[in-house]
C-alpha positions as CSV (number, residue, x, y, z in Angstrom):
1,M,120.5,86.4,13.1
2,G,118.6,88.8,15.3
3,D,117.0,92.1,14.5
4,V,119.1,95.2,14.5
5,I,118.1,97.5,17.4
6,N,119.0,101.1,17.9
7,L,120.0,101.2,21.5
8,R,119.6,105.0,21.7
9,L,115.9,104.7,20.8
10,V,115.5,101.8,23.3
11,R,116.9,103.9,26.1
12,K,114.6,106.8,25.2
13,W,111.5,104.5,25.1
14,R,112.5,103.1,28.5
15,A,113.0,106.6,30.0
16,R,109.6,107.7,28.6
17,D,107.9,104.6,30.2
18,E,109.5,105.2,33.5
19,A,108.6,108.9,33.4
20,S,105.0,108.0,32.5
21,S,104.7,105.5,35.4
22,T,106.2,108.0,37.8
23,A,103.8,110.7,36.6
24,D,100.8,108.3,37.1
25,R,101.9,107.4,40.6
26,N,102.3,111.1,41.5
27,R,98.9,112.0,40.1
28,K,97.4,109.3,42.3
29,L,99.3,110.4,45.4
30,F,99.2,114.2,45.1
31,G,96.4,114.9,42.6
32,R,93.3,116.8,43.7
33,T,90.1,117.4,41.9
34,T,88.9,120.8,40.9
35,A,86.1,120.7,43.4
36,Q,88.6,120.0,46.2
37,Q,90.8,123.0,45.1
38,A,87.7,125.2,44.9
39,E,86.6,124.1,48.4
40,D,90.0,125.0,49.8
41,A,90.0,128.4,48.1
42,A,86.6,129.2,49.5
43,A,87.6,128.2,53.0
44,K,90.7,130.4,52.7
45,A,88.7,133.4,51.5
46,R,86.2,132.9,54.3
47,I,89.0,132.9,56.9
48,E,90.5,136.0,55.4
49,R,87.2,137.8,55.5
50,A,86.7,136.9,59.1
51,L,90.2,138.1,60.0
52,D,89.8,141.4,58.1
53,G,86.5,142.0,59.8
54,A,88.0,141.5,63.3
55,R,91.1,143.7,62.6
56,L,91.5,146.8,64.7
57,D,92.7,150.1,63.4
58,S,96.2,150.8,64.5
59,T,95.5,154.6,64.9
60,S,92.8,154.1,67.5
61,D,95.0,152.0,69.7
62,T,97.7,154.6,70.4
63,F,97.6,156.4,73.8
64,E,99.0,159.8,74.1
65,E,100.5,160.9,77.4
């Protein structure tokens, strides 16, 4: 005679294992290190500063006739 198995628990274990493997796969595909995120944030800030410095005032561009 075999062991008694609670099928509900087996389904939960299987679902957790699948979720864990999916999470591992996604971390490898889409994960980025903190250094990479900081580098992107610094590049974005540098671009924004350059654009703000080159912005013209809208009041000085109007021509009155």
